[in-house]
N, C-alpha and C positions, 0 to 999 in steps of 0.2 A: 628883556632878560628872560632866560629860559628857566622854568621851574624844574627842580630835581625831585622826582616822585620816589618816595620811600614806602615800601609795603611790608617790611619786616624788621625785626631787631636782630642784629648779628650776635649779640652777647653783651656782657657787661665787663668793664675793665676791672671792677672790684672782685669779680668771680672767676675771671679767665686770665691766667698769667701770660698767655701768648698775646691776647688783646692788649693787656697792660704794657707789655714790652713794645708792641707796635705803636701804641699811643705815645709812649715815651720817645720813641724814635721819631715819629711824625711831629711831635711837639718840639723836639730839638731842631727840626728842619723848618719850623714855623708854618707847617701846613695842616695843623690840627685845628678844627673849627668846633665851636660850641653852639648848640641850639639851646638857648636859655628859655626855660619854661617854668611856670608856677606849678605847685603841687596839684592844684585843681585841673590844670591842663594835662597832667600825667594820666588822667582818667579818660581823656578824650581819644577817640579812634581816628579823628580827622582834625588835622592842624595845618595851617599854612603860616609859616614864619620865615624870617631870615636869620641866618647864623650871625655870629659876631663878626665874621669876615664878609658878610653880604650875600652868601649863597641862598637863593630862594628855595625853600624846602616845602614840599607838600607831603605830609604824612597821611597815608591811607592804610590803617591797620585793621586787623580783624576785630570785630566787636568783642569787648571784654579784655583786650590786650591792654596792659598797663605799662606805661613808660617808667623807668627808674633812673635815678641819678647815676651816671656812668654808663648808661646803655650806648652801644655803638650802633649807629644807623647807616653809616657809609664807611667803607674801608676798601680803598684801592691804592694804586701807586701815587696818585696825585691828590687824593683827598681822604681825610679821616674826620668824621663828624661824630661827636658824642653829645648826649643829652646832659645838660647841666641844670639841675633843679635850683631855683632861686630860694634863698633863705627866707623865712617868714617868722613872725612873732609867735612864740609859744610860751605857755605857762609851764613852769616846772614846780612840782609839789614834792617836797621831801618830808617824809614822816619822821619827826623827832622821836616821839614816843606816844603810844596810845595805851600803855599799860595793859596789853592784851585785851583791849577794848574792841571787840569785833564790831560793835555798833558804830564806832567811829570809821572803821574801814568800809563797812556797808554803806554808811552815809556818804562817804567820799565817792564810792563807786556809783551810788544812786544819783548824786548831784551831777557828776560828769556824764553818766549814761543818759540822764534825762535831757541833757543838752545835745545829745547825739554827736559827741566829739570822738574822732579817732584818737587812739592813744598809743604811746610807746612807754615801756618800762625798761629803764637801764640803770643798773647799779642802785636799785631800791629808790629810784626817783621816777615819778610819773610825769610824762610830758604830753601836752595836747595843744593844738593850734588855736589862736584867737584872731579875731578880725581887728579889734581895737583895744587900747589900753583900759578902756572903761570896763571891759569884761572882768578884769582883775578885781575891781570893787564888787561886782556882782558875785563872784565866787567867794570872796572874803565874807560877804554877808551870808551866803548860803551855807558856808562852813564855819560860821561864827562860834558854834559850840565846841569845835575842835581846833580853832585857829591857833591856840597857844601850843598845840602839839605838832603843828606842821609849819613848814617854811615854804612860802610862795614867792617865786621870782618870775620875771618876764625876761626872755632873751630871744635873740634871733638865731635860727639854725635851719639847716635843711631837714625838714620834718618828713619822715617816711613812716606811715602807719605800720604798727606791728603786723607781721604776716598773719593773714587770716582775719584781721580786724579792720575791714574796710567799711566804715559806716558812712552814710551820706549825711553831710552836715546840713543843718538848717540855717 
């Protein structure tokens, strides 16, 4: 089998209406393929994987280039390939009330920052990825003095770190 080498990202279907229209057209013709990768793989500049339809892809990107969910890596008359980031476990923390207690907010930031977790804040909810469910217990213990003022949940989602907040996880 011949490997298809890709050296650049053509755009993203979530940012470019023309690419989205082409994606929808190719999808309806059943010639849209997905290269499924983990969030950690989005940081790699060299990847060799097969798409969901079996196309062997070799990604060779410039150092520092990040892949994102919805990136288009191949677009021609016969093939349209997008990056599909796999969902992962994340903790969501919603602050119920801290009664203007800045110490609680600082503690929350310190605990998460000390774990070197990338974050996303959406609609007053803080999200960060975890590797195992046991991490929930660790965070509950570390946040025990404000636990009654926050709501902690575990869910699966496509996690994309907030722009400009790309921390290396330990």
